[in-house]
C-alpha positions as CSV (number, residue, x, y, z in Angstrom):
1,M,17.2,-5.0,-11.7
2,L,13.7,-3.8,-12.6
3,D,14.3,-4.0,-16.4
4,L,14.1,-7.8,-16.3
5,F,10.4,-7.5,-15.3
6,I,9.2,-4.9,-17.9
7,I,7.0,-6.7,-20.4
8,S,4.9,-4.1,-22.1
9,D,5.2,-0.7,-23.8
10,K,2.5,0.7,-21.4
11,Q,4.7,-0.1,-18.4
12,K,7.7,1.6,-20.2
13,D,5.5,4.7,-20.8
14,W,4.3,5.0,-17.2
15,L,7.7,4.4,-15.8
16,Q,9.1,7.2,-18.0
17,K,6.3,9.5,-16.7
18,L,7.1,8.7,-13.1
19,R,10.8,9.0,-13.5
20,K,10.3,12.6,-14.6
21,L,9.1,13.2,-11.0
22,E,12.0,11.5,-9.4
23,A,14.2,14.5,-8.6
24,K,11.3,16.6,-7.2
25,F,9.9,13.8,-5.1
26,K,13.3,12.8,-3.6
27,N,14.1,16.5,-2.8
28,R,10.9,16.8,-0.9
29,A,11.1,13.5,1.0
30,A,13.3,14.7,3.9
31,E,11.1,17.7,4.6
32,I,7.9,15.5,4.4
33,D,9.4,13.2,7.0
34,E,11.0,15.8,9.2
35,L,7.7,17.8,9.5
36,A,5.3,14.9,9.3
37,M,3.9,16.8,6.4
38,F,1.4,15.2,4.0
39,P,2.9,15.3,0.4
40,K,0.1,17.3,-1.2
41,E,2.3,18.6,-4.0
42,N,3.4,15.1,-4.9
43,I,-0.1,13.7,-4.9
44,Q,-1.5,16.6,-7.0
45,E,1.2,16.1,-9.6
46,L,0.2,12.4,-9.8
47,V,-3.5,13.4,-10.1
48,D,-2.6,15.9,-12.9
49,M,-0.9,13.1,-14.9
50,G,-3.9,10.8,-14.4
51,Y,-2.1,8.3,-12.3
52,P,-4.9,7.6,-9.8
53,S,-7.1,6.2,-12.6
54,V,-4.6,3.8,-14.1
55,T,-6.2,0.7,-12.5
56,L,-9.6,1.8,-13.8
57,P,-10.8,-0.5,-16.7
58,A,-10.6,0.9,-20.2
59,N,-14.3,0.5,-20.7
60,F,-14.8,2.9,-17.8
61,G,-12.2,5.4,-19.2
62,G,-9.1,4.2,-17.4
63,E,-5.8,2.5,-18.4
64,S,-6.7,-1.1,-17.4
65,L,-3.4,-1.6,-15.6
66,K,-3.3,-4.9,-13.8
67,V,-1.8,-5.9,-10.4
68,Y,1.6,-6.7,-12.1
69,D,1.7,-3.2,-13.6
70,M,0.7,-1.6,-10.4
71,V,3.5,-3.4,-8.4
72,M,6.1,-2.1,-10.9
73,L,4.9,1.5,-10.8
74,Q,4.5,1.5,-7.0
75,E,7.9,0.0,-6.4
76,T,9.4,2.8,-8.6
77,L,7.4,5.5,-6.9
78,A,8.4,4.3,-3.4
79,S,12.1,4.5,-4.3
80,F,11.4,8.3,-4.6
81,D,9.3,8.7,-1.5
82,G,7.7,6.1,0.6
83,S,4.9,8.2,2.1
84,T,3.7,9.3,-1.3
85,A,3.8,5.8,-2.7
86,L,1.9,4.1,0.2
87,S,-0.7,6.9,0.1
88,I,-1.6,6.8,-3.6
89,G,-1.2,3.0,-3.6
90,W,-4.3,2.6,-1.5
91,N,-6.2,4.5,-4.1
92,L,-4.9,2.3,-6.9
93,G,-5.7,-0.8,-5.0
94,V,-9.2,0.1,-4.0
95,V,-10.1,1.2,-7.5
96,G,-8.7,-2.0,-9.0
97,E,-10.5,-4.2,-6.5
98,I,-13.8,-2.4,-6.8
99,F,-14.0,-2.7,-10.6
100,E,-12.5,-6.2,-10.7
101,S,-14.9,-7.7,-8.1
102,K,-18.0,-5.9,-9.5
103,L,-19.7,-5.9,-6.1
104,W,-21.3,-2.6,-6.9
105,T,-24.2,-2.0,-9.3
106,E,-23.5,-0.8,-12.8
107,E,-24.9,2.6,-11.9
108,Q,-22.7,2.9,-8.9
109,L,-19.6,1.9,-10.9
110,N,-20.3,4.4,-13.7
111,F,-20.8,7.2,-11.2
112,F,-17.6,6.3,-9.3
113,A,-15.5,5.9,-12.5
114,T,-16.5,9.4,-13.6
115,E,-15.5,10.7,-10.2
116,I,-12.1,9.0,-10.4
117,L,-11.5,10.3,-13.9
118,N,-12.2,13.8,-12.6
119,G,-9.5,13.5,-10.0
120,A,-11.3,12.0,-7.0
121,L,-9.2,10.0,-4.5
122,V,-10.5,7.1,-2.4
123,N,-9.4,4.8,0.4
124,R,-11.1,2.4,2.6
125,A,-11.7,3.4,6.2
126,A,-12.0,0.2,8.1
127,S,-9.6,0.1,11.0
128,E,-10.7,1.0,14.5
129,A,-9.0,1.3,17.8
130,Q,-11.1,-1.4,19.5
131,T,-11.2,-3.9,16.6
132,G,-7.7,-3.5,15.1
133,S,-7.1,-4.6,11.5
134,P,-10.4,-5.6,9.7
135,T,-8.6,-8.6,8.3
136,R,-8.9,-10.2,11.7
137,G,-12.6,-10.2,11.4
138,G,-13.6,-7.9,14.2
139,R,-17.0,-6.3,14.1
140,P,-16.9,-2.5,13.4
141,G,-17.8,-0.3,16.3
142,T,-19.1,2.3,13.8
143,N,-22.8,1.9,13.4
144,A,-25.2,2.5,10.5
145,V,-28.9,3.0,11.3
146,R,-31.6,3.4,8.7
147,K,-33.6,6.6,9.2
148,N,-36.2,8.2,6.9
149,G,-35.0,6.3,3.9
150,A,-31.3,7.1,4.5
151,W,-28.4,5.9,6.6
152,V,-27.0,7.6,9.6
153,L,-23.4,6.7,10.6
154,T,-21.6,7.3,13.8
155,G,-18.1,6.1,14.8
156,R,-14.4,6.7,14.5
157,K,-11.9,5.1,12.1
158,T,-8.1,5.0,12.6
159,F,-5.2,4.7,10.1
160,T,-7.2,6.6,7.4
161,T,-4.2,7.0,5.0
162,M,-4.2,10.0,2.7
163,S,-7.1,11.6,4.7
164,P,-6.0,15.2,4.0
165,V,-6.8,14.9,0.3
166,L,-9.3,12.0,0.1
167,T,-12.6,12.8,-1.8
168,Y,-14.3,9.6,-0.7
169,F,-14.0,7.3,2.4
170,L,-15.2,3.7,1.7
171,T,-16.3,3.2,5.3
172,S,-17.2,0.0,7.1
173,A,-20.1,0.1,9.6
174,W,-22.2,-2.5,11.5
175,I,-25.8,-2.7,10.3
176,E,-27.7,-4.1,13.4
177,E,-31.0,-4.6,11.6
178,E,-29.3,-6.8,9.0
179,K,-26.8,-8.3,11.4
180,M,-24.0,-7.7,8.9
181,Q,-21.3,-5.2,7.9
182,G,-21.9,-2.7,5.2
183,H,-19.5,-0.4,3.3
184,F,-20.6,3.1,2.6
185,L,-19.2,5.6,0.1
186,L,-18.9,8.8,2.1
187,H,-18.0,12.1,0.4
188,K,-15.5,14.4,2.4
189,D,-18.0,17.3,2.5
190,L,-20.8,15.4,4.3
191,E,-22.1,17.1,7.4
192,G,-20.8,15.5,10.5
193,L,-17.7,14.0,8.8
194,S,-14.3,15.4,10.0
195,I,-10.6,14.5,10.3
196,E,-8.9,14.5,13.6
197,E,-5.1,14.9,13.1
198,T,-3.8,12.0,15.3
199,W,-1.0,10.7,13.1
200,D,2.2,11.1,15.2
201,V,4.5,8.2,14.5
202,I,8.2,7.5,13.5
203,S,7.5,5.6,10.3
204,M,5.7,6.8,7.1
205,R,5.3,10.2,8.8
206,G,3.8,11.8,5.7
207,T,0.9,9.5,5.0
208,G,-1.7,11.6,6.9
209,S,-3.2,8.4,8.4
210,H,-5.4,10.4,10.8
211,D,-8.7,9.4,12.4
212,L,-11.9,9.8,10.5
213,V,-14.7,10.9,12.8
214,L,-18.4,10.3,11.9
215,D,-20.9,12.2,14.0
216,G,-24.4,11.4,12.7
217,V,-23.3,11.4,9.0
218,T,-26.4,11.0,6.8
219,V,-26.1,9.4,3.3
220,D,-28.5,8.2,0.7
221,D,-29.3,4.5,0.4
222,S,-27.4,4.3,-2.9
223,M,-24.2,5.0,-1.0
224,L,-24.4,1.6,0.7
225,V,-22.3,0.0,-1.9
226,E,-21.2,-3.3,-0.3
227,R,-22.6,-5.8,2.2
228,L,-20.2,-8.1,3.8
229,D,-21.0,-11.3,5.8
230,G,-17.4,-12.1,6.8
231,P,-13.9,-10.7,7.2
232,R,-12.4,-9.2,4.1
233,G,-9.1,-11.0,4.9
234,G,-10.7,-14.3,3.7
235,K,-11.0,-13.1,0.1
236,V,-8.1,-13.3,-2.4
237,N,-7.4,-9.7,-3.4
238,G,-4.2,-9.3,-5.4
239,W,-4.5,-5.5,-5.2
240,V,-3.0,-5.5,-1.7
241,L,0.3,-6.2,-3.3
242,H,0.8,-2.4,-3.5
243,I,1.8,-2.7,0.1
244,P,4.9,-4.9,-0.3
245,A,5.7,-3.1,-3.6
246,C,6.1,0.1,-1.6
247,Y,8.6,-1.5,0.9
248,L,10.5,-3.2,-2.0
249,G,11.0,0.3,-3.5
250,I,12.3,1.7,-0.3
251,A,14.7,-1.2,0.1
252,Q,15.9,-0.6,-3.5
253,A,16.6,3.1,-2.6
254,A,18.6,2.0,0.5
255,R,20.6,-0.4,-1.7
256,N,21.4,2.2,-4.2
257,Y,22.6,4.6,-1.6
258,A,24.8,1.9,0.0
259,V,26.3,1.0,-3.4
260,H,27.0,4.6,-4.2
261,F,28.5,5.3,-0.8
262,S,30.8,2.3,-0.9
263,N,32.1,3.3,-4.3
264,H,32.8,6.9,-3.3
265,H,33.8,6.7,0.4
266,S,37.6,6.5,0.6
267,P,39.1,6.8,4.1
268,N,42.8,7.5,4.2
269,S,43.5,4.1,5.5
270,L,42.7,2.7,2.1
271,N,44.2,3.3,-1.4
272,G,40.7,3.2,-2.9
273,S,37.0,3.1,-1.8
274,I,35.5,0.8,0.8
275,S,33.9,-1.2,-2.0
276,Q,37.2,-3.2,-2.2
277,L,36.7,-4.5,1.3
278,P,35.5,-8.1,1.6
279,N,33.0,-7.3,4.4
280,V,31.4,-4.6,2.4
281,Q,31.2,-6.8,-0.7
282,Q,29.7,-9.5,1.5
283,L,27.0,-7.1,2.7
284,L,26.3,-5.8,-0.8
285,G,26.0,-9.3,-2.2
286,E,23.6,-10.3,0.6
287,I,21.5,-7.1,-0.2
288,D,21.2,-8.0,-3.8
289,L,20.4,-11.6,-3.0
290,E,17.5,-10.5,-0.8
291,L,16.3,-8.0,-3.5
292,I,16.4,-10.5,-6.3
293,R,14.6,-13.2,-4.2
294,A,11.9,-10.7,-3.1
295,R,11.4,-9.2,-6.5
296,H,11.0,-12.5,-8.3
297,L,8.4,-13.6,-5.7
298,I,6.2,-10.5,-5.8
299,Y,6.2,-10.4,-9.7
300,S,5.5,-14.1,-10.1
301,V,2.6,-13.9,-7.7
302,A,1.3,-10.8,-9.3
303,A,1.5,-12.4,-12.7
304,A,-0.4,-15.5,-11.4
305,Y,-3.1,-13.3,-10.0
306,D,-3.6,-11.4,-13.3
307,D,-3.9,-14.7,-15.1
308,E,-7.5,-15.7,-14.4
309,S,-6.8,-19.3,-15.3
310,R,-4.4,-19.4,-12.3
311,R,-5.9,-17.0,-9.9
312,G,-8.1,-19.6,-8.3
313,L,-5.0,-21.6,-7.4
314,I,-3.7,-18.8,-5.1
315,E,-4.2,-19.6,-1.5
316,N,-1.5,-18.2,0.8
317,E,0.8,-16.6,-1.7
318,L,-0.3,-13.0,-1.2
319,G,0.4,-13.1,2.5
320,V,3.7,-14.8,1.8
321,V,4.7,-12.0,-0.5
322,K,3.9,-9.4,2.0
323,H,5.7,-11.3,4.8
324,T,8.8,-12.0,2.7
325,V,9.2,-8.6,1.0
326,T,8.6,-6.6,4.2
327,N,11.1,-8.6,6.2
328,S,13.6,-8.6,3.4
329,A,13.2,-4.8,3.2
330,I,14.0,-4.5,6.9
331,N,17.1,-6.7,6.4
332,I,18.3,-4.8,3.3
333,V,18.1,-1.4,5.0
334,D,19.9,-2.8,8.1
335,K,22.7,-4.1,5.9
336,A,22.9,-0.8,4.0
337,M,23.3,1.0,7.3
338,R,26.1,-1.4,8.4
339,I,28.0,-0.5,5.2
340,V,27.6,3.3,5.7
341,G,28.2,3.1,9.4
342,A,27.4,5.9,11.9
343,K,26.8,8.4,9.1
344,S,23.6,6.5,8.4
345,L,22.2,7.7,11.8
346,Q,22.5,11.3,10.9
347,R,19.1,12.9,10.4
348,S,20.3,14.3,7.1
349,N,21.0,10.8,5.8
350,P,18.1,9.1,4.0
351,L,19.0,5.7,5.4
352,Q,17.6,6.5,8.8
353,R,14.3,7.4,7.2
354,Y,14.3,4.2,5.1
355,Y,15.1,2.3,8.3
356,R,12.1,3.7,10.1
357,D,9.7,3.6,7.1
358,V,10.2,-0.1,6.2
359,R,9.3,-1.1,9.8
360,A,5.8,0.2,9.2
361,G,5.3,-2.7,6.9
362,L,5.2,-5.1,9.8
363,H,1.9,-3.4,10.8
364,N,0.2,-3.4,7.4
365,P,-2.1,-6.3,6.7
366,P,-1.8,-9.2,6.7
367,M,0.3,-9.5,9.9
368,D,3.2,-12.0,10.0
369,D,1.5,-14.2,12.5
370,M,-1.6,-14.6,10.4
371,T,0.4,-15.5,7.4
372,I,2.4,-18.2,9.2
373,K,-0.7,-19.6,10.9
374,K,-2.6,-19.9,7.6
375,L,0.4,-21.7,6.0
376,A,0.4,-24.2,8.9
377,L,-3.4,-24.8,8.9
378,S,-3.3,-25.3,5.1
379,A,-0.6,-27.9,5.4
380,I,-2.4,-29.7,8.2
381,E,-5.8,-29.6,6.4
382,K,-4.4,-31.0,3.2
383,D,-2.8,-33.9,5.0
384,M,-6.0,-34.8,6.9
385,P,-7.9,-37.9,5.6
386,K,-10.9,-36.9,3.5
387,K,-14.3,-37.8,4.9
388,S,-16.0,-40.5,2.8
């Protein structure tokens, strides 16, 4: 199915590189899930091949991969192991967004590009227990106070994905003296910065999304890299498509398992495999219908975002992609489990892991209710008479 969307030699090259890791990553996936173990080996192999820097622009030493390319690679990686894909996806998305938006100074960008090329990993640390997702616009409880020409940060962040191996935490904090939110680039070795291992969930168990604890962390003024006067969710950022791409990849893996099972499972009540049964064919057809629909949507929106002449026309499409793909992935895995039957509930069966992992997508931003509300408000606003 993916071959239809390959449009460049660079995509083919990177897909070939990733597929060399397929067997190893798939073999490790069950243990990663069972032990809630962060996939350090997987991430290190991706770092060794230069994967975390692929969304860095070429003029900074990277591969200049766009959102469309990232979606393709992340979907493929997620079909091997969801936790690995979602973890490294945040790094790709953050790097892509930072250099595309050019919110940082040239000096800061040059410094950060060098760090990324040398193997540094980054993710945003913005969620908090009291405020929830930053896309809803809540004010951070983490505070930044200027002291002796530097900044002192105190607070706690939740859902800090890939925390066991992150080099930098791009951390939101409230700056009271400026009455606005700032984002600080914090190195993992700063005094007062620690990780509390709180990640104990049933989905995406290997992402290491622990709490980041800041106890009087002091950083230089140059590490205040962004000032924000509103919720990040209001900005069009195509790099968030790494999230639905991950769940699309998991859904593809579930589909592949169900197809293989239906072709090879032959109970003695049949003269052949269960793939000849009308109800199984119905479910397989519905699965591929969902996959084709979801895949065309995510790649068309990614292509529109990469086309700067069309990017400004994007309003609600990013949220629609996430909503559609995530819910399709849930439906696809459910149908795959119906085909396989009770065997799909065995802990040794990957379908039960896929079933749990795709549900995590419901809780990644943007949330379904926000997407639906934005669509409704956009429709209402466009029909309102314009003021003269």
